[in-house]
N, C-alpha and C positions, 0 to 999 in steps of 0.2 A: 504493499500500499505506500502511495505517495505520502511524505510528511506534510503535516499540517504546520502552518505558521501559528504564532502566538494568538493572533486575532481570529483566526478560523477555529482554533480549538476552544477559545473562550465563547464564540458563538455557538459551537456544538454543545459544549458544557451548559451552556445557559438554556438552550432548547431542551435539552434532556431533563434538566432539573424543573424547568417550567412546565413541561409536558407531564412529569410525575407529580408534580404539587397539585396542577389545575385541571389535569384530565384532557388538555387541549393545548396546541401549540401557541407560542406567543406572536404577536403581530409583529410586522417590520419596525415600527416605531419603539415597540417594547425592547426588541432584540438591540436596536442601536442604543437606546438609553442605557441598557445594562452593560453594555460593553464600550460605552464611550464613543460612539459614532453618531455624529449629527447628521449626516446626509443618508437618506433612505436609499439612495442609489448605491452608495458604497456597500451597505448592507445587503442589497440586492445581489451586487458583484461578489461578494463573499458567499452568500448562498448559492449562486450558480457555480461557484468553484467546488463547493462541498457536494452539490449534486452531481457534478462532473466526476468527482473522485469516488462516488458511489456510496456517500455516507448518509445522504438525505435524499428524499423524494418530494417535490413540491406539486400542488394542484394550482395551476395558474389562474383557476376561477375563484380561488379562496385566498384571503391574506394570511389565514391562520392554518392552512393545510400543509403543514411540513411534517414528514414522517421520517423518523430516525431508521435508517437502515443497518446500522452497526449493532446487531444484536449481542455480539459477544460481549461488548462492554455494559450493556443494559442487563445481562444475565445475573450481574452480582448484586443487582439491586433488589432485595428481597424484604426489606423493612425500611420504612421511611417515616419520619416525623418531622415536626416543624423545627426542631433544634438540630438537625442533622444534615450535614452537607457530604456530597461526595466529590473528590477531587482527582483528576487524571494526572499522574505525575509526569512531569516533562524534562526531568533531570534526574541525575544520579547523585545529589547532594546528600542523600540518607542512606546510601548503599551499605554503609558499615553496620547500619540498624535493619538491614534486609528490607529496605524499602527502595525499589528500583524504578527507574523510567519505564513506565507503561503500566505500573501498577495503579490500582484505584485505592485511595485512602478513604476512610470514613473519619467524618470531622464532626466532634460535638462542639456547636458554637457556644462562646461564652469564656468565661475567665481560665486561664492557663497559669498554673504554678510554674515557678522557676524550674528549669531542667526538664519540664515536659516537652514532648515534640509537638509541634503546633502548624497550623497553616497561617501563613501570614501573607499580607499583601504589602509589597513596597513598590511605590510608584507605578501602580497598576499591575504589577506582575506577581503573581501568586506563586508561592514556594513552601515546601515544607522543612523546617528547621527546628532545631532544639532551642529553647528560649531561655535567656538568663537577662534579668534586669539589672541595669546598673545606672541608678539614679534616674534621671529622664530618658535615658536611652536603653535600647534592648540589643543583647548580643544575639544575632541569629547565626547559631553555630551548625555548621555543615559538619556531617560524620562521613566525610569522604575525602581522599587525598587528591581528588581533581577540583573540588569546589572550595572556595574561601568563605571562612566566616565573615560576618558583615556587623559593624557596631554602628547603629543608627537611631535616631529619635523619630524618624519618619515611618516606620513600620507600623502596620495596623493588624493587631493580632486578632484572627476570625474564630480560631477555636482549637480545641486539642484532638489530635489524631488519636481515635479509639480503636481502630482496626485497619486491616490492609487486605485487599484482594488481589490475588494475582492469577492469571488465566495460564493454564499450563495444560498442554495437549488438549485444548477445547473443553477444560474441566475447571471449575472454580475451586480453588483450595483457599483455606483461611490459614494465615500465618499467626 
């Protein structure tokens, strides 16, 4: 499968979450607002590329008719509540903790204790890192030899990672 850029992955993740929460797909305007795109034509362009890659199917007669084709990623979703998010790993920043690129992590939104593994947003980029608070700053510690840790006051902590799913030979395993 062809790699997705950051924006395409964000759009796909948002469509999946929205559809699971509401039972129908989001509108073009809602997608744009969720991923920070003001232009509906830009959203349409990203959706066209996702459709060309075979990840979604759109019905041109309806603004909300977006069907997710990637069933392998959806099969890990068996329980969902309003305090839980799923995040598809885009890097190997936590590989030493056995969380790898391509895994799906389950995130419980809310407070995270120092030393916990958390989903954070830094300048619009989401990542999974171990969190340590140092005054007004947070240390986003990578558990990998290839990723650097980051000390910042700009990170938004979304929630604690409470589980990991990995697809292996078309079966879902829980680590």
